[in-house]
C-alpha positions as CSV (number, residue, x, y, z in Angstrom):
1,M,76.0,87.9,85.2
2,E,80.5,86.9,86.5
3,R,80.4,85.8,82.7
4,K,79.5,89.2,80.8
5,A,81.3,91.4,84.0
6,F,84.6,89.2,83.1
7,E,84.8,89.6,79.8
8,K,84.2,93.4,79.7
9,N,87.0,94.2,83.2
10,N,90.4,93.4,84.3
11,S,88.3,92.9,87.8
12,L,85.6,90.8,89.1
13,R,83.7,92.2,92.1
14,S,80.6,90.1,91.3
15,P,78.0,88.6,93.7
16,K,79.4,85.1,93.5
17,Y,83.3,86.7,94.5
18,I,82.1,88.2,97.3
19,L,79.5,85.5,99.0
20,S,82.7,83.1,98.2
21,L,84.5,85.1,100.3
22,L,82.0,85.8,103.3
23,A,81.7,81.9,103.3
24,K,85.7,81.7,103.7
25,L,86.7,84.7,105.8
26,G,83.5,85.3,107.8
27,P,82.4,89.3,108.1
28,K,84.1,92.2,106.0
29,K,87.3,92.6,108.0
30,C,90.4,94.2,106.5
31,A,93.6,91.8,106.9
32,F,95.9,94.0,107.8
33,C,94.7,96.4,109.6
34,D,91.5,96.7,112.3
35,C,89.6,98.5,109.9
36,D,85.8,96.5,109.3
37,I,83.5,99.5,108.1
38,P,81.6,97.6,105.2
39,Q,81.5,100.2,103.2
40,L,86.1,100.6,102.6
41,I,86.2,96.9,103.3
42,Q,86.2,95.4,99.9
43,G,87.5,91.9,97.4
44,A,91.2,91.7,96.8
45,H,92.2,89.6,94.2
46,I,95.7,88.1,94.9
47,F,96.2,86.7,91.2
48,P,94.8,89.3,89.2
49,V,91.4,89.6,87.1
50,S,93.4,91.2,84.6
51,N,96.5,88.2,84.6
52,I,93.5,85.3,84.7
53,K,92.3,86.4,81.6
54,G,95.7,86.1,79.7
55,T,96.6,82.3,80.3
56,K,95.2,80.0,77.6
57,L,92.7,78.4,80.4
58,P,89.2,77.9,79.4
59,E,87.0,80.5,80.1
60,D,85.2,78.4,82.3
61,E,88.4,77.7,84.5
62,K,89.5,81.7,83.8
63,I,85.7,82.6,85.3
64,N,86.1,79.8,88.6
65,M,89.4,81.8,89.8
66,A,88.6,84.9,89.3
67,T,85.4,84.3,92.2
68,D,87.3,81.8,93.9
69,G,87.3,82.3,97.6
70,N,90.6,81.3,98.3
71,N,91.8,84.2,95.4
72,G,90.9,87.2,97.8
73,L,91.0,88.7,101.0
74,W,89.6,91.3,102.6
75,L,91.7,95.2,101.9
76,C,90.3,97.9,103.4
77,S,90.1,100.6,100.4
78,N,93.9,102.3,101.6
79,H,95.5,98.2,101.9
80,H,94.1,97.4,98.5
81,K,95.5,100.5,96.5
82,M,98.6,99.5,97.8
83,F,98.5,96.2,97.8
84,D,97.8,96.2,94.2
85,A,100.3,99.2,93.4
86,G,103.3,97.2,95.1
87,I,104.1,99.1,98.1
88,L,102.5,95.8,100.5
89,I,104.0,92.3,99.0
90,L,103.0,89.2,100.5
91,D,105.6,86.8,100.7
92,N,105.4,82.9,100.5
93,T,104.4,82.3,103.9
94,G,101.7,85.4,104.4
95,H,104.0,87.7,105.9
96,I,103.5,91.3,104.8
97,I,105.8,93.5,103.6
98,I,106.4,97.2,102.7
99,N,108.0,97.1,99.4
100,R,110.6,100.1,100.4
101,E,111.6,100.2,96.7
102,F,108.4,102.4,96.0
103,L,108.5,104.7,99.1
104,P,112.1,106.1,98.8
105,Q,110.7,109.1,101.7
106,K,110.8,107.9,105.4
107,S,107.9,109.6,106.0
108,S,106.2,107.4,103.2
109,Q,107.2,104.1,104.7
110,N,106.2,105.0,108.3
111,F,102.7,106.1,107.1
112,V,102.4,103.2,105.8
113,S,104.1,100.9,108.3
114,V,102.1,102.7,111.2
115,S,98.8,101.7,108.7
116,I,99.3,98.2,109.3
117,S,98.4,96.2,112.1
118,Y,99.5,92.7,111.7
119,V,102.9,90.9,110.1
120,K,101.3,88.1,108.4
121,L,97.7,87.2,107.5
122,P,95.5,85.1,109.9
123,E,96.3,81.6,109.3
124,K,92.4,81.2,108.3
125,I,92.8,83.1,105.1
126,I,96.5,80.5,104.5
127,N,95.8,77.2,102.4
128,E,96.9,75.3,99.5
129,D,94.8,77.3,97.3
130,F,95.7,81.2,98.5
131,L,99.5,80.1,98.7
132,H,98.9,79.0,94.9
133,Y,97.7,82.0,93.9
134,L,100.1,83.9,96.1
135,K,103.2,82.0,93.9
136,M,101.3,83.0,90.4
137,R,101.3,86.6,91.9
138,N,104.4,87.0,92.9
139,T,106.5,85.2,90.4
140,R,103.8,86.5,88.1
141,K,103.8,83.4,86.0
142,S,101.1,82.9,83.5
143,L,99.3,79.5,83.6
144,V,99.7,77.0,80.6
């Protein structure tokens, strides 16, 4: 099932990915705010599936990366969109940063700022594998 979804889409929120996130992170709760409404929480990839697909790795390894719980976190719909758009970024230590380049208006910066409850991701999220995916995201380096 993951293979078909992986081949067809640029995202992969398969049952295996969701179960991997549940096993690592526990119940759905946004890592950027206090939202714990399950219908609004999504699994957000750190190193996006579209980037994974562009690597020269074998298909099985690509699918493993796309379904790895260390390659994700729970985000509410708003924060997921902001993260994917580059409005919210994570530095290489897990600090949540507003990318003001994308928000020239002060009112927009304020809106985003008040929507964030934390300055850094919880320690249970950050491990060596997570940081590896984060580094790839931040440098947009392709794997060989």
